[in-house]
C-alpha positions as CSV (number, residue, x, y, z in Angstrom):
1,M,84.0,91.7,109.4
2,T,85.3,91.7,113.0
3,L,88.9,92.6,113.9
4,S,90.5,89.4,115.4
5,I,94.3,89.6,115.2
6,D,96.3,89.0,118.3
7,Q,99.5,91.0,117.7
8,Q,101.0,90.0,121.0
9,D,100.7,86.3,120.1
10,L,102.2,86.9,116.7
11,E,105.1,88.8,118.2
12,A,105.8,86.0,120.7
13,R,105.7,83.4,118.0
14,A,108.1,85.4,115.7
15,A,110.5,85.8,118.6
16,R,110.4,82.1,119.3
17,L,111.1,81.4,115.7
18,V,114.2,83.7,115.8
19,E,115.4,81.9,118.9
20,A,114.9,78.5,117.3
21,A,117.1,79.7,114.4
22,R,119.9,80.8,116.8
23,T,119.7,77.4,118.5
24,A,119.9,75.6,115.2
25,G,123.2,77.4,114.4
26,A,122.3,80.7,112.7
27,D,124.6,83.6,113.4
28,A,121.7,86.0,113.0
29,A,118.0,85.7,112.0
30,D,114.8,87.6,111.6
31,A,111.2,86.6,111.3
32,V,108.2,88.2,109.8
33,A,104.6,87.4,110.4
34,I,101.9,88.8,108.1
35,T,98.2,88.1,108.7
36,G,95.1,89.6,107.4
37,Q,91.4,89.4,106.7
38,S,89.3,90.9,103.9
39,L,85.7,91.0,102.7
40,S,84.6,92.2,99.3
41,V,81.3,92.5,97.4
42,S,80.9,93.0,93.6
43,V,77.7,94.0,92.0
44,R,76.5,94.4,88.4
45,A,73.1,95.6,87.0
46,G,71.7,95.9,90.5
47,K,72.5,92.4,91.6
48,V,75.3,90.9,93.7
49,E,77.8,89.1,91.5
50,E,80.2,87.9,94.1
51,T,80.9,88.1,97.8
52,E,84.4,87.0,98.9
53,R,86.0,86.6,102.3
54,S,89.6,85.7,102.8
55,E,91.9,85.1,105.7
56,S,95.6,84.5,105.5
57,D,98.5,83.9,107.8
58,G,102.1,83.5,106.9
59,F,105.6,83.4,108.6
60,N,108.9,83.9,106.9
61,L,112.2,83.1,108.7
62,R,115.5,84.5,107.3
63,V,118.7,83.1,108.7
64,F,122.4,84.2,108.2
65,V,125.4,81.9,108.5
66,G,128.3,84.2,108.0
67,R,127.5,85.9,104.7
68,R,125.3,83.1,103.5
69,V,121.6,83.6,103.8
70,A,118.4,81.5,103.2
71,S,114.8,81.8,104.1
72,V,111.8,79.5,104.5
73,S,108.1,80.3,104.7
74,A,105.2,78.6,106.5
75,N,101.5,79.1,107.1
76,A,101.7,77.6,110.6
77,L,104.4,77.1,113.3
78,D,103.8,73.6,114.4
79,D,107.5,72.7,114.3
80,L,109.6,75.7,115.0
81,A,112.8,73.7,115.5
82,G,112.4,71.7,112.2
83,L,111.7,74.9,110.3
84,A,114.7,76.6,111.7
85,E,117.0,73.6,111.1
86,R,115.9,73.5,107.4
87,A,116.6,77.2,107.0
88,V,120.1,76.9,108.5
89,A,120.9,73.9,106.4
90,M,119.9,75.8,103.3
91,A,122.0,78.8,104.3
92,R,125.1,76.7,104.8
93,V,125.1,75.6,101.2
94,A,124.0,79.0,99.7
95,P,126.5,81.2,97.9
96,E,128.0,84.1,99.9
97,D,126.4,87.5,99.6
98,P,128.9,90.2,100.7
99,Y,126.1,92.7,101.4
100,A,123.8,90.4,103.4
101,G,123.1,91.1,107.1
102,L,120.7,92.5,109.6
103,A,120.6,96.2,110.5
104,D,123.0,97.3,113.2
105,A,121.4,97.0,116.6
106,A,122.4,100.5,117.5
107,L,120.2,101.9,114.7
108,L,117.0,100.0,115.4
109,A,113.8,101.8,116.3
110,C,113.3,102.2,120.0
111,S,109.8,103.6,119.9
112,L,107.1,103.4,117.4
113,P,104.9,106.4,116.3
114,S,101.1,106.3,116.3
115,L,100.0,106.8,112.7
116,D,96.2,106.0,113.1
117,L,96.4,103.3,110.4
118,L,93.6,101.1,111.8
119,D,89.9,101.6,111.5
120,D,88.7,98.8,113.8
121,R,85.0,99.1,113.4
122,E,83.1,96.1,112.0
123,V,82.0,96.3,108.4
124,S,79.3,93.9,107.2
125,A,78.8,92.4,103.7
126,D,75.4,94.3,103.6
127,E,77.2,97.6,104.1
128,L,79.6,96.8,101.3
129,R,76.8,95.7,99.0
130,D,74.8,98.9,99.7
131,A,77.9,101.1,98.9
132,A,78.6,99.3,95.7
133,L,74.9,99.4,94.6
134,A,74.8,103.1,95.4
135,A,77.9,103.8,93.3
136,E,76.5,101.8,90.4
137,A,73.1,103.5,90.6
138,A,74.7,106.9,90.5
139,G,76.8,105.9,87.5
140,L,73.8,104.5,85.6
141,A,71.8,107.7,86.3
142,V,74.3,109.8,84.2
143,S,72.7,110.7,80.9
144,G,74.4,108.7,78.1
145,I,75.4,105.7,80.2
146,S,74.2,102.5,78.5
147,K,75.2,99.9,81.1
148,S,77.3,99.2,84.1
149,G,80.7,97.6,84.0
150,G,80.2,96.7,87.7
151,A,81.0,98.1,91.1
152,S,82.8,96.7,94.1
153,A,83.5,97.6,97.7
154,S,86.0,96.0,100.0
155,S,87.2,96.2,103.6
156,G,90.1,94.5,105.2
157,F,92.9,94.7,107.7
158,G,96.3,93.1,108.3
159,G,99.0,92.8,110.8
160,V,102.7,93.0,110.3
161,V,105.2,91.7,112.9
162,L,109.0,91.8,112.7
163,A,111.4,90.2,115.2
164,T,115.2,90.1,114.8
165,S,118.1,88.6,116.7
166,A,119.6,92.0,116.9
167,G,116.9,92.9,119.4
168,F,114.1,94.5,117.5
169,S,110.5,93.4,118.0
170,G,107.6,95.5,116.6
171,S,104.3,95.3,115.0
172,Y,101.4,97.3,113.5
173,L,97.9,96.9,112.2
174,V,96.6,98.6,109.1
175,S,93.1,98.6,107.5
176,R,92.2,99.0,103.9
177,H,88.9,100.2,102.4
178,S,88.1,100.6,98.7
179,L,85.2,101.4,96.5
180,S,85.1,101.5,92.7
181,M,82.6,101.7,89.8
182,T,83.0,101.2,86.0
183,A,80.5,102.8,83.6
184,V,79.9,102.1,79.9
185,A,78.6,104.7,77.4
186,G,77.5,104.2,73.8
187,D,76.7,100.9,72.0
188,G,78.4,98.3,69.8
189,T,81.8,99.3,68.5
190,A,81.3,102.9,69.7
191,M,81.2,101.9,73.4
192,E,83.5,103.7,75.8
193,R,84.2,102.9,79.4
194,D,85.8,104.6,82.3
195,Y,85.9,104.3,86.1
196,D,86.4,106.0,89.3
197,F,87.6,104.7,92.7
198,D,88.9,105.5,96.1
199,F,91.2,103.6,98.5
200,R,91.7,104.6,102.2
201,T,92.9,103.3,105.6
202,H,89.7,104.6,107.2
203,R,86.3,103.9,105.8
204,D,84.9,107.2,106.8
205,D,87.5,108.9,104.6
206,L,86.2,107.2,101.5
207,D,84.6,109.4,98.9
208,D,80.8,109.2,98.8
209,P,79.6,106.2,96.7
210,A,77.2,108.5,94.7
211,G,80.1,110.8,93.8
212,I,82.3,107.9,92.7
213,G,79.6,106.5,90.5
214,R,78.7,109.8,89.0
215,R,82.3,110.7,88.1
216,A,82.7,107.2,86.5
217,G,79.6,107.9,84.4
218,E,80.6,111.4,83.4
219,R,84.1,110.3,82.5
220,A,82.7,107.5,80.2
221,V,80.2,109.8,78.5
222,R,82.9,112.4,77.7
223,R,84.9,109.7,75.8
224,V,82.2,108.9,73.3
225,N,83.0,109.4,69.6
226,P,86.8,110.0,70.0
227,R,88.9,111.2,67.1
228,K,92.5,110.7,66.0
229,V,94.8,113.7,65.6
230,D,97.7,114.3,63.3
231,T,101.3,113.4,64.3
232,C,103.0,116.4,65.8
233,T,105.2,117.8,68.5
234,T,103.0,119.4,71.1
235,A,102.4,120.1,74.8
236,I,101.0,117.2,76.8
237,I,99.0,117.8,80.0
238,F,98.5,114.8,82.4
239,E,95.6,114.8,84.8
240,P,96.6,113.7,88.3
241,R,95.5,110.1,87.7
242,A,97.9,109.9,84.8
243,A,100.6,112.0,86.3
244,R,100.9,109.5,89.2
245,S,102.5,107.1,86.7
246,L,105.3,109.7,86.0
247,V,106.1,109.9,89.7
248,G,106.1,106.1,89.7
249,H,108.7,106.0,86.9
250,F,110.8,108.4,89.0
251,A,110.5,106.1,92.0
252,G,111.8,103.2,89.9
253,A,114.7,105.2,88.7
254,V,115.8,106.3,92.2
255,N,115.5,102.8,93.7
256,G,118.9,102.0,95.0
257,A,118.7,98.4,93.7
258,A,118.3,99.7,90.1
259,V,121.2,102.1,90.7
260,A,123.4,99.3,92.0
261,R,122.5,97.1,89.0
262,K,123.1,100.1,86.6
263,T,119.6,99.7,85.2
264,S,118.4,103.2,86.1
265,F,118.5,106.2,83.7
266,L,119.2,108.4,86.7
267,R,122.1,106.4,88.1
268,D,124.6,109.2,87.4
269,M,122.4,112.1,88.4
270,M,122.8,112.3,92.2
271,G,123.2,116.0,93.2
272,K,122.3,117.2,89.7
273,Q,119.3,119.0,88.2
274,V,116.7,116.4,87.3
275,F,113.5,118.5,87.4
276,A,113.0,122.2,86.8
277,P,114.0,124.5,89.6
278,G,111.3,124.9,92.2
279,T,110.2,121.2,91.9
280,T,109.9,119.2,95.1
281,I,109.3,115.5,95.6
282,T,109.0,114.0,99.1
283,D,108.6,110.6,100.6
284,N,106.8,110.6,104.0
285,P,106.2,107.3,105.9
286,L,104.8,109.2,108.9
287,K,101.7,110.7,107.3
288,P,98.7,109.8,109.5
289,R,96.0,107.6,108.0
290,A,97.9,107.4,104.7
291,T,98.0,104.1,102.7
292,G,101.8,104.0,102.4
293,S,102.6,104.9,106.0
294,R,104.5,102.5,108.4
295,P,106.0,103.0,111.9
296,F,109.2,101.1,111.0
297,D,110.8,99.7,107.9
298,G,111.4,96.1,106.9
299,E,114.6,95.9,108.9
300,G,113.3,97.5,112.1
301,L,114.8,100.9,111.4
302,P,113.0,104.1,112.5
303,V,111.4,105.9,109.6
304,A,111.4,109.6,108.8
305,P,110.4,111.9,105.9
306,L,112.9,112.1,103.0
307,S,113.4,114.8,100.4
308,M,114.0,113.1,97.1
309,I,114.0,116.2,94.9
310,E,114.8,119.7,96.3
311,D,114.5,122.7,93.9
312,G,114.7,120.2,91.0
313,V,117.9,118.5,92.3
314,L,118.1,114.8,93.1
315,K,119.0,114.4,96.8
316,A,118.5,110.7,97.7
317,W,118.0,107.1,96.5
318,F,115.6,104.7,98.2
319,L,117.9,102.4,100.2
320,D,117.6,99.3,102.4
321,G,120.5,97.8,104.2
322,P,122.0,95.5,101.5
323,T,121.6,98.0,98.8
324,A,123.2,100.8,100.9
325,R,126.1,98.5,101.7
326,E,126.6,97.7,98.0
327,L,126.6,101.4,97.1
328,G,128.8,102.4,100.0
329,L,126.0,104.4,101.7
330,E,123.8,104.2,104.7
331,S,120.2,102.9,104.7
332,N,117.5,105.6,104.8
333,A,115.0,103.1,106.2
334,R,113.1,102.4,103.0
335,A,113.4,98.6,103.3
336,A,110.2,96.7,102.4
337,R,110.2,93.0,103.3
338,S,109.5,90.9,100.2
339,G,109.5,87.2,101.0
340,S,113.1,86.1,101.3
341,G,114.6,89.5,101.8
342,T,114.2,93.2,101.6
343,S,114.1,95.6,98.8
344,P,114.0,99.5,98.7
345,S,110.6,100.9,98.4
346,P,108.9,104.4,98.7
347,T,106.1,105.0,101.2
348,N,104.0,108.1,100.6
349,L,105.7,109.6,97.6
350,A,104.4,113.0,96.5
351,L,105.2,115.5,93.7
352,L,104.3,118.7,95.5
353,P,102.0,121.2,93.7
354,G,103.0,124.4,91.9
355,D,101.2,127.7,91.8
356,M,99.1,127.5,88.6
357,S,95.6,126.1,88.5
358,P,95.0,123.3,86.0
359,Q,92.4,125.5,84.2
360,D,95.1,128.3,83.8
361,M,97.6,125.7,82.7
362,I,95.2,124.5,79.9
363,R,94.5,128.1,78.9
364,E,98.2,128.9,78.8
365,T,99.0,125.8,76.8
366,G,96.6,126.9,74.0
367,E,97.0,123.7,72.0
368,G,97.9,120.2,72.9
369,L,96.6,117.0,74.5
370,Y,95.1,116.5,77.9
371,V,95.7,112.9,78.9
372,T,93.2,111.1,81.1
373,D,94.2,107.4,80.4
374,L,97.4,105.5,79.7
375,I,97.7,102.2,77.9
376,G,100.7,99.8,77.9
377,H,104.0,99.9,79.6
378,G,106.4,101.3,77.0
379,V,109.1,102.7,79.3
380,N,112.8,101.6,79.2
381,P,114.2,102.0,82.7
382,V,117.8,101.9,81.5
383,T,117.6,104.7,78.9
384,G,114.4,106.5,80.1
385,D,112.8,106.2,76.6
386,Y,109.1,106.7,77.0
387,S,106.2,105.6,74.7
388,R,102.7,105.1,75.9
389,G,99.3,104.8,74.3
390,V,97.0,107.4,75.6
391,S,93.5,108.8,75.4
392,G,92.2,112.2,76.5
393,F,90.9,115.5,75.1
394,W,92.4,117.8,72.5
395,I,93.2,121.3,73.7
396,E,92.3,124.1,71.3
397,N,92.3,127.8,72.0
398,G,93.0,127.0,75.6
399,E,90.0,124.8,76.1
400,L,89.2,121.1,76.2
401,T,87.4,120.2,73.0
402,Y,86.8,116.7,71.6
403,P,87.9,113.3,72.9
404,V,91.0,111.7,71.4
405,S,92.0,108.0,71.4
406,E,94.4,105.6,69.6
407,V,97.4,107.9,69.8
408,T,100.8,107.6,71.4
409,V,102.9,110.1,73.2
410,A,106.7,109.6,73.3
411,G,109.8,111.2,74.7
412,N,112.6,110.5,77.1
413,L,111.9,110.7,80.9
414,K,115.1,112.8,81.5
415,D,113.8,115.5,79.1
416,M,110.3,115.1,80.3
417,F,111.2,115.6,84.0
418,A,113.3,118.6,83.1
419,R,110.4,120.3,81.4
420,L,107.6,119.1,83.8
421,R,105.5,121.8,85.5
422,P,103.1,120.9,88.3
423,A,99.7,122.6,88.8
424,N,98.2,123.3,92.2
425,D,95.6,120.4,92.4
426,P,97.4,117.4,94.1
427,D,95.4,114.3,94.6
428,L,96.7,113.2,98.0
429,R,94.5,110.1,98.5
430,F,97.1,107.5,97.3
431,S,100.6,106.5,98.3
432,T,101.9,107.9,95.1
433,S,100.4,111.4,94.5
434,A,100.7,114.1,91.9
435,P,98.9,117.2,90.7
436,T,98.1,117.9,87.0
437,V,101.4,118.3,85.2
438,A,102.3,119.9,81.8
439,I,105.2,118.8,79.6
440,E,106.1,120.8,76.5
441,G,107.6,119.4,73.3
442,M,106.5,115.8,73.4
443,T,106.0,113.7,70.3
444,L,102.4,112.7,69.6
445,A,102.0,109.9,67.1
446,G,98.5,109.9,65.5
447,R,97.2,109.5,62.0
């Protein structure tokens, strides 16, 4: 796959689209161009199952007539004037939105940081096939693995362009590379499966295919012959893969849009203790090579790192322009463009590590459940009530013992956050990252 995106041409076309909107009668306008290419190869049992290549181009024009707003999308710009006229006509009959509007021109980004988000070397289908086959072979080589659930490798890149009538014009390119493998252990009704994967902006940063396959196999074998446990109140330890979901629930609760709608269980907690003292959560859009990084936000504002939790205290919401205006605050450049408008969104959100190793944390816990997999979506964002099906391993005498499945852990996220303790093993590969975490006093529903 060869990089072939002309960002300068996209910027020029987006600027012409904005100008066409002003000519058609819009008081203000912005245009987004998103384009990309991807190539993926899936294998199973040593053979290629599917090779898929995709290319996409899309433009979105958003226009403002007073406090009325409308947007239109197109795959090509054959008739800029006609597209702009349709958007303005739609805006004139739209209901007023008191919070709509572009970012203030004085606040727009003047220079864009270099974040090394693009790996521009060509990746062939043969390379992707070989990586997927290597991962699968390593998984199948693990003793106890009965068959492959498949492996896949992908490579892609995309371009983002934003132009506004307030004077902003910017763009960036980002690449995406992934590799995954699923392994199956056991037979018949006793089969268990698990997986491992990696996802990076630069292909050279991907984990070794053999390592990904081997870990998938080892995880699946460990799950064979699971047991149920008795209903109890106990400590729950979440491995980093599962702990990321807790950070994700936090992100949803501190999204300014949820706060404005009063659908967040943390809506009254600004400046108050949410996590235990010593806990820190940050959001950093300027992390080089990271999958959530970006040089500007969806409104053209300059981005900067943000402390969400300091010493356990909530310090910020995620805010874009409209949400900030509704809450009487200022945007902190967390706007993500989503079709017809923007919405607040995290970038590289991280629960920072503590001092204890996960091994010491397990030993100190003594008895409880070590969670490796989550099932379902039983979280109430308004109340924080939490109930998820899980599987993992029972902790006994400070050690992991037998596998456990078909159990549920429950609590309330407010209480869970307040008791959460992070270990010192953060998995920093993904845009939402967390170390192993322990939470005392959760309800485990078993037999």
